[in-house]
N, CA, C and O atoms as CSV, one atom per row, in Angstrom:
chain,resi,resn,atom,element,x,y,z
A,1,MET,N,N,105.685,46.382,-44.283
A,1,MET,CA,C,105.376,46.378,-42.868
A,1,MET,C,C,104.752,45.045,-42.456
A,1,MET,O,O,104.823,44.648,-41.294
A,2,LYS,N,N,104.148,44.370,-43.413
A,2,LYS,CA,C,103.475,43.107,-43.137
A,2,LYS,C,C,104.458,42.038,-42.645
A,2,LYS,O,O,104.124,41.260,-41.752
A,3,ASN,N,N,105.653,41.994,-43.212
A,3,ASN,CA,C,106.633,40.963,-42.882
A,3,ASN,C,C,107.677,41.457,-41.889
A,3,ASN,O,O,108.807,40.969,-41.894
A,4,LYS,N,N,107.327,42.400,-41.051
A,4,LYS,CA,C,108.272,43.041,-40.148
A,4,LYS,C,C,108.944,42.047,-39.195
A,4,LYS,O,O,110.137,42.177,-38.920
A,5,TYR,N,N,108.210,41.071,-38.693
A,5,TYR,CA,C,108.739,40.161,-37.677
A,5,TYR,C,C,109.162,38.809,-38.241
A,5,TYR,O,O,109.506,37.900,-37.485
A,6,ARG,N,N,109.139,38.672,-39.545
A,6,ARG,CA,C,109.517,37.401,-40.165
A,6,ARG,C,C,110.950,37.473,-40.665
A,6,ARG,O,O,111.398,38.507,-41.160
A,7,SER,N,N,111.660,36.366,-40.530
A,7,SER,CA,C,113.038,36.326,-41.014
A,7,SER,C,C,113.043,36.225,-42.537
A,7,SER,O,O,112.029,35.902,-43.156
A,8,ASP,N,N,114.196,36.505,-43.121
A,8,ASP,CA,C,114.314,36.415,-44.578
A,8,ASP,C,C,114.059,34.992,-45.063
A,8,ASP,O,O,113.454,34.783,-46.114
A,9,LEU,N,N,114.528,34.010,-44.282
A,9,LEU,CA,C,114.325,32.617,-44.673
A,9,LEU,C,C,112.848,32.244,-44.645
A,9,LEU,O,O,112.367,31.570,-45.556
A,10,SER,N,N,112.123,32.669,-43.618
A,10,SER,CA,C,110.695,32.334,-43.553
A,10,SER,C,C,109.917,33.041,-44.655
A,10,SER,O,O,108.936,32.498,-45.162
A,11,ILE,N,N,110.341,34.242,-45.031
A,11,ILE,CA,C,109.685,34.934,-46.143
A,11,ILE,C,C,109.955,34.189,-47.439
A,11,ILE,O,O,109.054,34.035,-48.265
A,12,ALA,N,N,111.184,33.725,-47.626
A,12,ALA,CA,C,111.540,32.999,-48.845
A,12,ALA,C,C,110.803,31.674,-48.943
A,12,ALA,O,O,110.400,31.268,-50.034
A,13,LYS,N,N,110.622,30.998,-47.820
A,13,LYS,CA,C,109.917,29.714,-47.821
A,13,LYS,C,C,108.413,29.874,-47.692
A,13,LYS,O,O,107.673,28.892,-47.744
A,14,ASN,N,N,107.956,31.117,-47.524
A,14,ASN,CA,C,106.539,31.424,-47.353
A,14,ASN,C,C,105.970,30.749,-46.108
A,14,ASN,O,O,104.865,30.206,-46.126
A,15,LEU,N,N,106.737,30.794,-45.043
A,15,LEU,CA,C,106.301,30.223,-43.773
A,15,LEU,C,C,105.864,31.349,-42.854
A,15,LEU,O,O,106.626,32.283,-42.607
A,16,GLY,N,N,104.666,31.268,-42.356
A,16,GLY,CA,C,104.163,32.299,-41.460
A,16,GLY,C,C,103.852,31.710,-40.103
A,16,GLY,O,O,104.344,30.641,-39.745
A,17,SER,N,N,103.038,32.412,-39.361
A,17,SER,CA,C,102.635,31.914,-38.049
A,17,SER,C,C,101.605,30.808,-38.227
A,17,SER,O,O,100.956,30.703,-39.268
A,18,ALA,N,N,101.471,30.009,-37.223
A,18,ALA,CA,C,100.488,28.923,-37.264
A,18,ALA,C,C,99.124,29.500,-36.897
A,18,ALA,O,O,98.700,29.413,-35.744
A,19,ALA,N,N,98.456,30.074,-37.851
A,19,ALA,CA,C,97.192,30.765,-37.592
A,19,ALA,C,C,96.095,29.819,-37.125
A,19,ALA,O,O,95.232,30.209,-36.340
A,20,SER,N,N,96.122,28.592,-37.598
A,20,SER,CA,C,95.067,27.649,-37.219
A,20,SER,C,C,95.500,26.736,-36.074
A,20,SER,O,O,94.791,25.786,-35.741
A,21,GLY,N,N,96.638,27.010,-35.477
A,21,GLY,CA,C,97.148,26.143,-34.419
A,21,GLY,C,C,96.254,26.082,-33.202
A,21,GLY,O,O,96.087,25.018,-32.606
A,22,SER,N,N,95.681,27.205,-32.826
A,22,SER,CA,C,94.811,27.247,-31.657
A,22,SER,C,C,93.541,26.435,-31.880
A,22,SER,O,O,93.129,25.670,-31.008
A,23,ALA,N,N,92.929,26.597,-33.031
A,23,ALA,CA,C,91.710,25.836,-33.345
A,23,ALA,C,C,92.012,24.341,-33.404
A,23,ALA,O,O,91.218,23.522,-32.940
A,24,HIS,N,N,93.155,23.994,-33.972
A,24,HIS,CA,C,93.568,22.592,-34.058
A,24,HIS,C,C,93.738,22.014,-32.657
A,24,HIS,O,O,93.307,20.893,-32.387
A,25,TRP,N,N,94.363,22.779,-31.771
A,25,TRP,CA,C,94.588,22.346,-30.397
A,25,TRP,C,C,93.256,22.128,-29.682
A,25,TRP,O,O,93.069,21.114,-29.009
A,26,TRP,N,N,92.327,23.084,-29.830
A,26,TRP,CA,C,91.025,22.955,-29.181
A,26,TRP,C,C,90.243,21.767,-29.718
A,26,TRP,O,O,89.601,21.063,-28.939
A,27,ARG,N,N,90.274,21.519,-31.029
A,27,ARG,CA,C,89.568,20.358,-31.598
A,27,ARG,C,C,90.120,19.063,-31.036
A,27,ARG,O,O,89.363,18.137,-30.743
A,28,GLN,N,N,91.437,18.991,-30.884
A,28,GLN,CA,C,92.027,17.770,-30.347
A,28,GLN,C,C,91.641,17.567,-28.883
A,28,GLN,O,O,91.381,16.438,-28.469
A,29,ARG,N,N,91.601,18.625,-28.106
A,29,ARG,CA,C,91.197,18.504,-26.704
A,29,ARG,C,C,89.722,18.142,-26.580
A,29,ARG,O,O,89.345,17.333,-25.732
A,30,PHE,N,N,88.887,18.743,-27.426
A,30,PHE,CA,C,87.454,18.459,-27.405
A,30,PHE,C,C,87.184,16.992,-27.738
A,30,PHE,O,O,86.399,16.333,-27.055
A,31,THR,N,N,87.831,16.482,-28.786
A,31,THR,CA,C,87.631,15.073,-29.135
A,31,THR,C,C,88.186,14.158,-28.050
A,31,THR,O,O,87.646,13.075,-27.824
A,32,ALA,N,N,89.253,14.572,-27.377
A,32,ALA,CA,C,89.803,13.758,-26.289
A,32,ALA,C,C,88.816,13.654,-25.135
A,32,ALA,O,O,88.651,12.578,-24.559
A,33,ILE,N,N,88.162,14.748,-24.793
A,33,ILE,CA,C,87.171,14.726,-23.709
A,33,ILE,C,C,85.992,13.839,-24.087
A,33,ILE,O,O,85.520,13.051,-23.268
A,34,ILE,N,N,85.518,13.964,-25.318
A,34,ILE,CA,C,84.417,13.108,-25.775
A,34,ILE,C,C,84.840,11.645,-25.719
A,34,ILE,O,O,84.064,10.791,-25.289
A,35,MET,N,N,86.060,11.351,-26.149
A,35,MET,CA,C,86.541,9.970,-26.137
A,35,MET,C,C,86.633,9.420,-24.711
A,35,MET,O,O,86.319,8.253,-24.478
A,36,ILE,N,N,87.058,10.244,-23.765
A,36,ILE,CA,C,87.138,9.798,-22.366
A,36,ILE,C,C,85.750,9.435,-21.854
A,36,ILE,O,O,85.568,8.397,-21.218
A,37,LEU,N,N,84.777,10.290,-22.132
A,37,LEU,CA,C,83.411,10.034,-21.660
A,37,LEU,C,C,82.818,8.780,-22.305
A,37,LEU,O,O,82.213,7.950,-21.625
A,38,ILE,N,N,82.993,8.652,-23.594
A,38,ILE,CA,C,82.397,7.514,-24.302
A,38,ILE,C,C,83.135,6.215,-23.982
A,38,ILE,O,O,82.528,5.145,-24.010
A,39,THR,N,N,84.424,6.287,-23.681
A,39,THR,CA,C,85.174,5.075,-23.358
A,39,THR,C,C,84.625,4.407,-22.103
A,39,THR,O,O,84.580,3.178,-22.032
A,40,GLY,N,N,84.208,5.186,-21.121
A,40,GLY,CA,C,83.577,4.610,-19.926
A,40,GLY,C,C,82.313,3.856,-20.278
A,40,GLY,O,O,82.083,2.747,-19.796
A,41,TRP,N,N,81.484,4.472,-21.134
A,41,TRP,CA,C,80.265,3.803,-21.583
A,41,TRP,C,C,80.613,2.550,-22.366
A,41,TRP,O,O,79.997,1.504,-22.164
A,42,LEU,N,N,81.602,2.643,-23.266
A,42,LEU,CA,C,81.974,1.508,-24.109
A,42,LEU,C,C,82.500,0.347,-23.270
A,42,LEU,O,O,82.224,-0.813,-23.577
A,43,PHE,N,N,83.249,0.647,-22.221
A,43,PHE,CA,C,83.750,-0.402,-21.338
A,43,PHE,C,C,82.585,-1.131,-20.670
A,43,PHE,O,O,82.548,-2.361,-20.653
A,44,CYS,N,N,81.638,-0.374,-20.123
A,44,CYS,CA,C,80.468,-0.990,-19.472
A,44,CYS,C,C,79.618,-1.753,-20.483
A,44,CYS,O,O,79.118,-2.838,-20.188
A,45,PHE,N,N,79.459,-1.188,-21.659
A,45,PHE,CA,C,78.677,-1.823,-22.723
A,45,PHE,C,C,79.313,-3.153,-23.127
A,45,PHE,O,O,78.621,-4.162,-23.256
A,46,SER,N,N,80.625,-3.151,-23.326
A,46,SER,CA,C,81.331,-4.378,-23.707
A,46,SER,C,C,81.274,-5.411,-22.591
A,46,SER,O,O,81.132,-6.606,-22.851
A,47,TRP,N,N,81.385,-4.956,-21.359
A,47,TRP,CA,C,81.330,-5.861,-20.209
A,47,TRP,C,C,79.963,-6.534,-20.130
A,47,TRP,O,O,79.872,-7.724,-19.829
A,48,SER,N,N,78.909,-5.781,-20.397
A,48,SER,CA,C,77.560,-6.344,-20.324
A,48,SER,C,C,77.289,-7.337,-21.449
A,48,SER,O,O,76.410,-8.190,-21.327
A,49,LEU,N,N,78.043,-7.231,-22.547
A,49,LEU,CA,C,77.832,-8.138,-23.675
A,49,LEU,C,C,78.662,-9.414,-23.584
A,49,LEU,O,O,78.459,-10.336,-24.374
A,50,SER,N,N,79.585,-9.482,-22.642
A,50,SER,CA,C,80.435,-10.664,-22.560
A,50,SER,C,C,79.591,-11.891,-22.225
A,50,SER,O,O,78.755,-11.866,-21.322
A,51,GLY,N,N,79.830,-12.943,-22.962
A,51,GLY,CA,C,79.091,-14.180,-22.766
A,51,GLY,C,C,77.770,-14.237,-23.509
A,51,GLY,O,O,77.066,-15.243,-23.430
A,52,SER,N,N,77.420,-13.191,-24.222
A,52,SER,CA,C,76.159,-13.174,-24.971
A,52,SER,C,C,76.341,-13.836,-26.330
A,52,SER,O,O,77.445,-13.902,-26.870
A,53,GLU,N,N,75.246,-14.315,-26.859
A,53,GLU,CA,C,75.247,-14.888,-28.199
A,53,GLU,C,C,75.305,-13.770,-29.232
A,53,GLU,O,O,74.969,-12.624,-28.934
A,54,LEU,N,N,75.730,-14.105,-30.441
A,54,LEU,CA,C,75.863,-13.114,-31.503
A,54,LEU,C,C,74.530,-12.451,-31.832
A,54,LEU,O,O,74.482,-11.243,-32.067
A,55,THR,N,N,73.459,-13.220,-31.852
A,55,THR,CA,C,72.151,-12.632,-32.167
A,55,THR,C,C,71.714,-11.639,-31.094
A,55,THR,O,O,71.110,-10.613,-31.405
A,56,GLN,N,N,72.018,-11.942,-29.833
A,56,GLN,CA,C,71.695,-11.009,-28.751
A,56,GLN,C,C,72.509,-9.723,-28.874
A,56,GLN,O,O,71.993,-8.626,-28.661
A,57,ILE,N,N,73.776,-9.871,-29.218
A,57,ILE,CA,C,74.646,-8.699,-29.366
A,57,ILE,C,C,74.143,-7.804,-30.492
A,57,ILE,O,O,74.105,-6.583,-30.346
A,58,ILE,N,N,73.761,-8.402,-31.606
A,58,ILE,CA,C,73.250,-7.622,-32.742
A,58,ILE,C,C,71.963,-6.910,-32.366
A,58,ILE,O,O,71.767,-5.753,-32.737
A,59,GLU,N,N,71.083,-7.582,-31.635
A,59,GLU,CA,C,69.830,-6.940,-31.215
A,59,GLU,C,C,70.090,-5.762,-30.273
A,59,GLU,O,O,69.397,-4.747,-30.337
A,60,ILE,N,N,71.080,-5.901,-29.408
A,60,ILE,CA,C,71.409,-4.803,-28.496
A,60,ILE,C,C,72.039,-3.643,-29.265
A,60,ILE,O,O,71.731,-2.480,-29.002
A,61,ILE,N,N,72.915,-3.956,-30.209
A,61,ILE,CA,C,73.560,-2.905,-31.002
A,61,ILE,C,C,72.548,-2.178,-31.879
A,61,ILE,O,O,72.745,-1.005,-32.198
A,62,LYS,N,N,71.471,-2.846,-32.275
A,62,LYS,CA,C,70.461,-2.235,-33.149
A,62,LYS,C,C,69.692,-1.098,-32.482
A,62,LYS,O,O,69.035,-0.314,-33.166
A,63,LYS,N,N,69.765,-1.002,-31.174
A,63,LYS,CA,C,69.054,0.081,-30.490
A,63,LYS,C,C,69.672,1.417,-30.902
A,63,LYS,O,O,70.895,1.550,-30.945
A,64,PRO,N,N,68.827,2.407,-31.204
A,64,PRO,CA,C,69.339,3.676,-31.762
A,64,PRO,C,C,70.389,4.376,-30.903
A,64,PRO,O,O,71.372,4.890,-31.437
A,65,TYR,N,N,70.200,4.406,-29.583
A,65,TYR,CA,C,71.178,5.117,-28.754
A,65,TYR,C,C,72.523,4.412,-28.754
A,65,TYR,O,O,73.559,5.071,-28.670
A,66,ASN,N,N,72.531,3.076,-28.849
A,66,ASN,CA,C,73.802,2.355,-28.927
A,66,ASN,C,C,74.511,2.646,-30.245
A,66,ASN,O,O,75.727,2.840,-30.275
A,67,ILE,N,N,73.752,2.676,-31.322
A,67,ILE,CA,C,74.348,2.961,-32.630
A,67,ILE,C,C,74.911,4.376,-32.664
A,67,ILE,O,O,76.007,4.601,-33.178
A,68,ILE,N,N,74.162,5.326,-32.119
A,68,ILE,CA,C,74.621,6.718,-32.129
A,68,ILE,C,C,75.915,6.865,-31.329
A,68,ILE,O,O,76.846,7.541,-31.767
A,69,ILE,N,N,75.971,6.236,-30.165
A,69,ILE,CA,C,77.172,6.361,-29.334
A,69,ILE,C,C,78.358,5.639,-29.978
A,69,ILE,O,O,79.478,6.149,-29.945
A,70,LEU,N,N,78.127,4.467,-30.559
A,70,LEU,CA,C,79.215,3.767,-31.243
A,70,LEU,C,C,79.714,4.560,-32.449
A,70,LEU,O,O,80.919,4.632,-32.691
A,71,ALA,N,N,78.791,5.154,-33.205
A,71,ALA,CA,C,79.190,5.973,-34.356
A,71,ALA,C,C,79.963,7.204,-33.895
A,71,ALA,O,O,80.971,7.569,-34.501
A,72,LEU,N,N,79.498,7.839,-32.835
A,72,LEU,CA,C,80.187,9.011,-32.297
A,72,LEU,C,C,81.589,8.641,-31.811
A,72,LEU,O,O,82.544,9.389,-32.019
A,73,PHE,N,N,81.701,7.486,-31.163
A,73,PHE,CA,C,83.002,7.018,-30.693
A,73,PHE,C,C,83.952,6.794,-31.865
A,73,PHE,O,O,85.115,7.193,-31.812
A,74,THR,N,N,83.459,6.161,-32.911
A,74,THR,CA,C,84.296,5.880,-34.076
A,74,THR,C,C,84.704,7.156,-34.795
A,74,THR,O,O,85.874,7.338,-35.133
A,75,ILE,N,N,83.744,8.035,-35.025
A,75,ILE,CA,C,84.044,9.286,-35.729
A,75,ILE,C,C,85.026,10.132,-34.923
A,75,ILE,O,O,86.017,10.621,-35.466
A,76,CYS,N,N,84.756,10.305,-33.640
A,76,CYS,CA,C,85.657,11.108,-32.793
A,76,CYS,C,C,87.028,10.456,-32.669
A,76,CYS,O,O,88.049,11.143,-32.676
A,77,GLY,N,N,87.051,9.145,-32.556
A,77,GLY,CA,C,88.327,8.445,-32.421
A,77,GLY,C,C,89.217,8.614,-33.634
A,77,GLY,O,O,90.405,8.912,-33.507
A,78,PHE,N,N,88.646,8.424,-34.803
A,78,PHE,CA,C,89.458,8.570,-36.009
A,78,PHE,C,C,89.798,10.027,-36.293
A,78,PHE,O,O,90.876,10.316,-36.813
A,79,TYR,N,N,88.900,10.948,-35.961
A,79,TYR,CA,C,89.206,12.365,-36.144
A,79,TYR,C,C,90.324,12.789,-35.191
A,79,TYR,O,O,91.236,13.522,-35.575
A,80,HIS,N,N,90.242,12.322,-33.955
A,80,HIS,CA,C,91.274,12.623,-32.960
A,80,HIS,C,C,92.622,12.036,-33.394
A,80,HIS,O,O,93.653,12.703,-33.301
A,81,ALA,N,N,92.607,10.803,-33.860
A,81,ALA,CA,C,93.845,10.169,-34.324
A,81,ALA,C,C,94.414,10.903,-35.534
A,81,ALA,O,O,95.626,11.084,-35.649
A,82,SER,N,N,93.538,11.317,-36.422
A,82,SER,CA,C,93.972,12.058,-37.604
A,82,SER,C,C,94.622,13.384,-37.219
A,82,SER,O,O,95.649,13.764,-37.782
A,83,LEU,N,N,94.024,14.084,-36.260
A,83,LEU,CA,C,94.608,15.345,-35.790
A,83,LEU,C,C,95.980,15.111,-35.156
A,83,LEU,O,O,96.924,15.859,-35.409
A,84,GLY,N,N,96.080,14.075,-34.338
A,84,GLY,CA,C,97.350,13.776,-33.686
A,84,GLY,C,C,98.437,13.388,-34.671
A,84,GLY,O,O,99.575,13.844,-34.558
A,85,MET,N,N,98.089,12.544,-35.639
A,85,MET,CA,C,99.066,12.152,-36.654
A,85,MET,C,C,99.479,13.345,-37.501
A,85,MET,O,O,100.637,13.445,-37.908
A,86,GLN,N,N,98.550,14.246,-37.767
A,86,GLN,CA,C,98.873,15.441,-38.541
A,86,GLN,C,C,99.917,16.286,-37.813
A,86,GLN,O,O,100.854,16.787,-38.435
A,87,VAL,N,N,99.760,16.444,-36.514
A,87,VAL,CA,C,100.733,17.218,-35.735
A,87,VAL,C,C,102.104,16.554,-35.783
A,87,VAL,O,O,103.118,17.226,-35.975
A,88,ILE,N,N,102.133,15.243,-35.610
A,88,ILE,CA,C,103.409,14.522,-35.641
A,88,ILE,C,C,104.067,14.658,-37.008
A,88,ILE,O,O,105.266,14.921,-37.101
A,89,ILE,N,N,103.285,14.480,-38.064
A,89,ILE,CA,C,103.833,14.593,-39.420
A,89,ILE,C,C,104.343,16.005,-39.680
A,89,ILE,O,O,105.435,16.181,-40.219
A,90,GLU,N,N,103.563,17.007,-39.301
A,90,GLU,CA,C,103.989,18.390,-39.542
A,90,GLU,C,C,105.238,18.752,-38.748
A,90,GLU,O,O,106.031,19.583,-39.190
A,91,ASP,N,N,105.421,18.140,-37.586
A,91,ASP,CA,C,106.593,18.447,-36.768
A,91,ASP,C,C,107.856,17.725,-37.231
A,91,ASP,O,O,108.950,18.283,-37.137
A,92,TYR,N,N,107.727,16.501,-37.728
A,92,TYR,CA,C,108.907,15.686,-37.966
A,92,TYR,C,C,109.212,15.368,-39.419
A,92,TYR,O,O,110.300,14.871,-39.709
A,93,VAL,N,N,108.304,15.631,-40.338
A,93,VAL,CA,C,108.585,15.400,-41.757
A,93,VAL,C,C,108.940,16.748,-42.369
A,93,VAL,O,O,108.123,17.669,-42.375
A,94,HIS,N,N,110.144,16.857,-42.875
A,94,HIS,CA,C,110.635,18.152,-43.334
A,94,HIS,C,C,110.377,18.402,-44.815
A,94,HIS,O,O,110.284,19.558,-45.229
A,95,CYS,N,N,110.261,17.374,-45.605
A,95,CYS,CA,C,109.977,17.539,-47.034
A,95,CYS,C,C,108.509,17.953,-47.193
A,95,CYS,O,O,107.607,17.217,-46.793
A,96,ARG,N,N,108.281,19.116,-47.769
A,96,ARG,CA,C,106.922,19.666,-47.874
A,96,ARG,C,C,105.988,18.744,-48.661
A,96,ARG,O,O,104.845,18.530,-48.260
A,97,LEU,N,N,106.470,18.203,-49.773
A,97,LEU,CA,C,105.637,17.323,-50.593
A,97,LEU,C,C,105.264,16.053,-49.828
A,97,LEU,O,O,104.114,15.617,-49.862
A,98,MET,N,N,106.234,15.469,-49.144
A,98,MET,CA,C,105.972,14.259,-48.357
A,98,MET,C,C,105.021,14.564,-47.206
A,98,MET,O,O,104.138,13.762,-46.905
A,99,ARG,N,N,105.191,15.706,-46.567
A,99,ARG,CA,C,104.326,16.105,-45.456
A,99,ARG,C,C,102.881,16.231,-45.926
A,99,ARG,O,O,101.971,15.709,-45.283
A,100,VAL,N,N,102.669,16.915,-47.034
A,100,VAL,CA,C,101.314,17.085,-47.568
A,100,VAL,C,C,100.732,15.735,-47.974
A,100,VAL,O,O,99.561,15.460,-47.713
A,101,ALA,N,N,101.547,14.890,-48.614
A,101,ALA,CA,C,101.073,13.573,-49.050
A,101,ALA,C,C,100.687,12.699,-47.856
A,101,ALA,O,O,99.661,12.019,-47.893
A,102,LEU,N,N,101.493,12.713,-46.808
A,102,LEU,CA,C,101.195,11.887,-45.632
A,102,LEU,C,C,99.949,12.366,-44.893
A,102,LEU,O,O,99.130,11.551,-44.468
A,103,VAL,N,N,99.802,13.674,-44.738
A,103,VAL,CA,C,98.608,14.207,-44.071
A,103,VAL,C,C,97.366,13.849,-44.877
A,103,VAL,O,O,96.353,13.440,-44.310
A,104,LEU,N,N,97.441,14.000,-46.189
A,104,LEU,CA,C,96.311,13.643,-47.050
A,104,LEU,C,C,96.007,12.149,-46.959
A,104,LEU,O,O,94.843,11.753,-46.903
A,105,PHE,N,N,97.051,11.321,-46.946
A,105,PHE,CA,C,96.875,9.872,-46.837
A,105,PHE,C,C,96.186,9.498,-45.525
A,105,PHE,O,O,95.261,8.686,-45.518
A,106,ILE,N,N,96.634,10.086,-44.420
A,106,ILE,CA,C,96.032,9.808,-43.109
A,106,ILE,C,C,94.559,10.209,-43.108
A,106,ILE,O,O,93.715,9.469,-42.603
A,107,GLN,N,N,94.252,11.359,-43.663
A,107,GLN,CA,C,92.863,11.822,-43.696
A,107,GLN,C,C,91.990,10.918,-44.561
A,107,GLN,O,O,90.858,10.609,-44.190
A,108,ILE,N,N,92.508,10.494,-45.706
A,108,ILE,CA,C,91.740,9.611,-46.592
A,108,ILE,C,C,91.492,8.266,-45.923
A,108,ILE,O,O,90.376,7.748,-45.974
A,109,ILE,N,N,92.515,7.693,-45.299
A,109,ILE,CA,C,92.352,6.404,-44.609
A,109,ILE,C,C,91.338,6.530,-43.474
A,109,ILE,O,O,90.518,5.634,-43.276
A,110,SER,N,N,91.388,7.624,-42.734
A,110,SER,CA,C,90.427,7.836,-41.645
A,110,SER,C,C,89.006,7.929,-42.180
A,110,SER,O,O,88.092,7.323,-41.622
A,111,ILE,N,N,88.817,8.675,-43.245
A,111,ILE,CA,C,87.480,8.824,-43.829
A,111,ILE,C,C,86.967,7.493,-44.356
A,111,ILE,O,O,85.805,7.151,-44.141
A,112,ILE,N,N,87.818,6.737,-45.043
A,112,ILE,CA,C,87.406,5.431,-45.573
A,112,ILE,C,C,87.026,4.491,-44.433
A,112,ILE,O,O,86.038,3.764,-44.538
A,113,THR,N,N,87.790,4.495,-43.355
A,113,THR,CA,C,87.501,3.618,-42.224
A,113,THR,C,C,86.190,3.990,-41.547
A,113,THR,O,O,85.398,3.110,-41.208
A,114,VAL,N,N,85.951,5.276,-41.347
A,114,VAL,CA,C,84.695,5.718,-40.720
A,114,VAL,C,C,83.510,5.374,-41.615
A,114,VAL,O,O,82.483,4.909,-41.122
A,115,ILE,N,N,83.635,5.594,-42.911
A,115,ILE,CA,C,82.544,5.250,-43.831
A,115,ILE,C,C,82.292,3.746,-43.816
A,115,ILE,O,O,81.140,3.313,-43.838
A,116,SER,N,N,83.356,2.945,-43.777
A,116,SER,CA,C,83.195,1.486,-43.706
A,116,SER,C,C,82.458,1.074,-42.441
A,116,SER,O,O,81.599,0.194,-42.477
A,117,PHE,N,N,82.793,1.712,-41.317
A,117,PHE,CA,C,82.102,1.419,-40.065
A,117,PHE,C,C,80.627,1.771,-40.173
A,117,PHE,O,O,79.768,0.982,-39.780
A,118,LEU,N,N,80.330,2.949,-40.704
A,118,LEU,CA,C,78.932,3.376,-40.811
A,118,LEU,C,C,78.142,2.471,-41.751
A,118,LEU,O,O,76.975,2.181,-41.491
A,119,VAL,N,N,78.761,2.025,-42.837
A,119,VAL,CA,C,78.095,1.083,-43.744
A,119,VAL,C,C,77.842,-0.241,-43.033
A,119,VAL,O,O,76.777,-0.836,-43.198
A,120,ALA,N,N,78.806,-0.708,-42.245
A,120,ALA,CA,C,78.623,-1.956,-41.500
A,120,ALA,C,C,77.491,-1.833,-40.490
A,120,ALA,O,O,76.704,-2.765,-40.321
A,121,VAL,N,N,77.406,-0.692,-39.820
A,121,VAL,CA,C,76.327,-0.480,-38.850
A,121,VAL,C,C,74.976,-0.434,-39.558
A,121,VAL,O,O,74.000,-1.011,-39.078
A,122,LEU,N,N,74.920,0.243,-40.685
A,122,LEU,CA,C,73.666,0.283,-41.445
A,122,LEU,C,C,73.287,-1.106,-41.941
A,122,LEU,O,O,72.104,-1.438,-42.020
A,123,HIS,N,N,74.278,-1.912,-42.274
A,123,HIS,CA,C,74.006,-3.292,-42.691
A,123,HIS,C,C,73.453,-4.108,-41.519
A,123,HIS,O,O,72.548,-4.923,-41.699
A,124,ILE,N,N,73.993,-3.890,-40.334
A,124,ILE,CA,C,73.484,-4.580,-39.144
A,124,ILE,C,C,72.033,-4.192,-38.893
A,124,ILE,O,O,71.215,-5.017,-38.488
A,125,MET,N,N,71.727,-2.913,-39.142
A,125,MET,CA,C,70.359,-2.431,-38.925
A,125,MET,C,C,69.408,-2.844,-40.047
A,125,MET,O,O,68.204,-2.603,-39.964
A,126,ASN,N,N,69.952,-3.467,-41.098
A,126,ASN,CA,C,69.168,-3.879,-42.273
A,126,ASN,C,C,68.543,-2.689,-42.988
A,126,ASN,O,O,67.393,-2.761,-43.422
A,127,LEU,N,N,69.285,-1.604,-43.114
A,127,LEU,CA,C,68.795,-0.428,-43.840
A,127,LEU,C,C,69.318,-0.406,-45.246
A,127,LEU,O,O,69.009,0.512,-46.005
């Protein structure tokens, strides 16, 4: 009775419904809204820094609220990009092994990039 609405092919391939599709969709929309809000701040922040010396820029970036917002922007941006690339890969890559490898690769690259950014920010803060 469990497989009543599944075709024989989907049962053979062990393909079911996209149970996590709704949560994935909501996470992508949530990160998009955060990115829209922070992008306005980032535009104004970048505009205010134009023409400044490097030492002035570093001193401004060292302020805790600037670091938190920049870190949030980076984390949300790469997470949002990772979610979007995952959807594209799952939709258009048909080889299961390649699909899993590409999704894993995208996630690893995103994590490495975010960690590199956070290490760079901590280095700027001299921590």
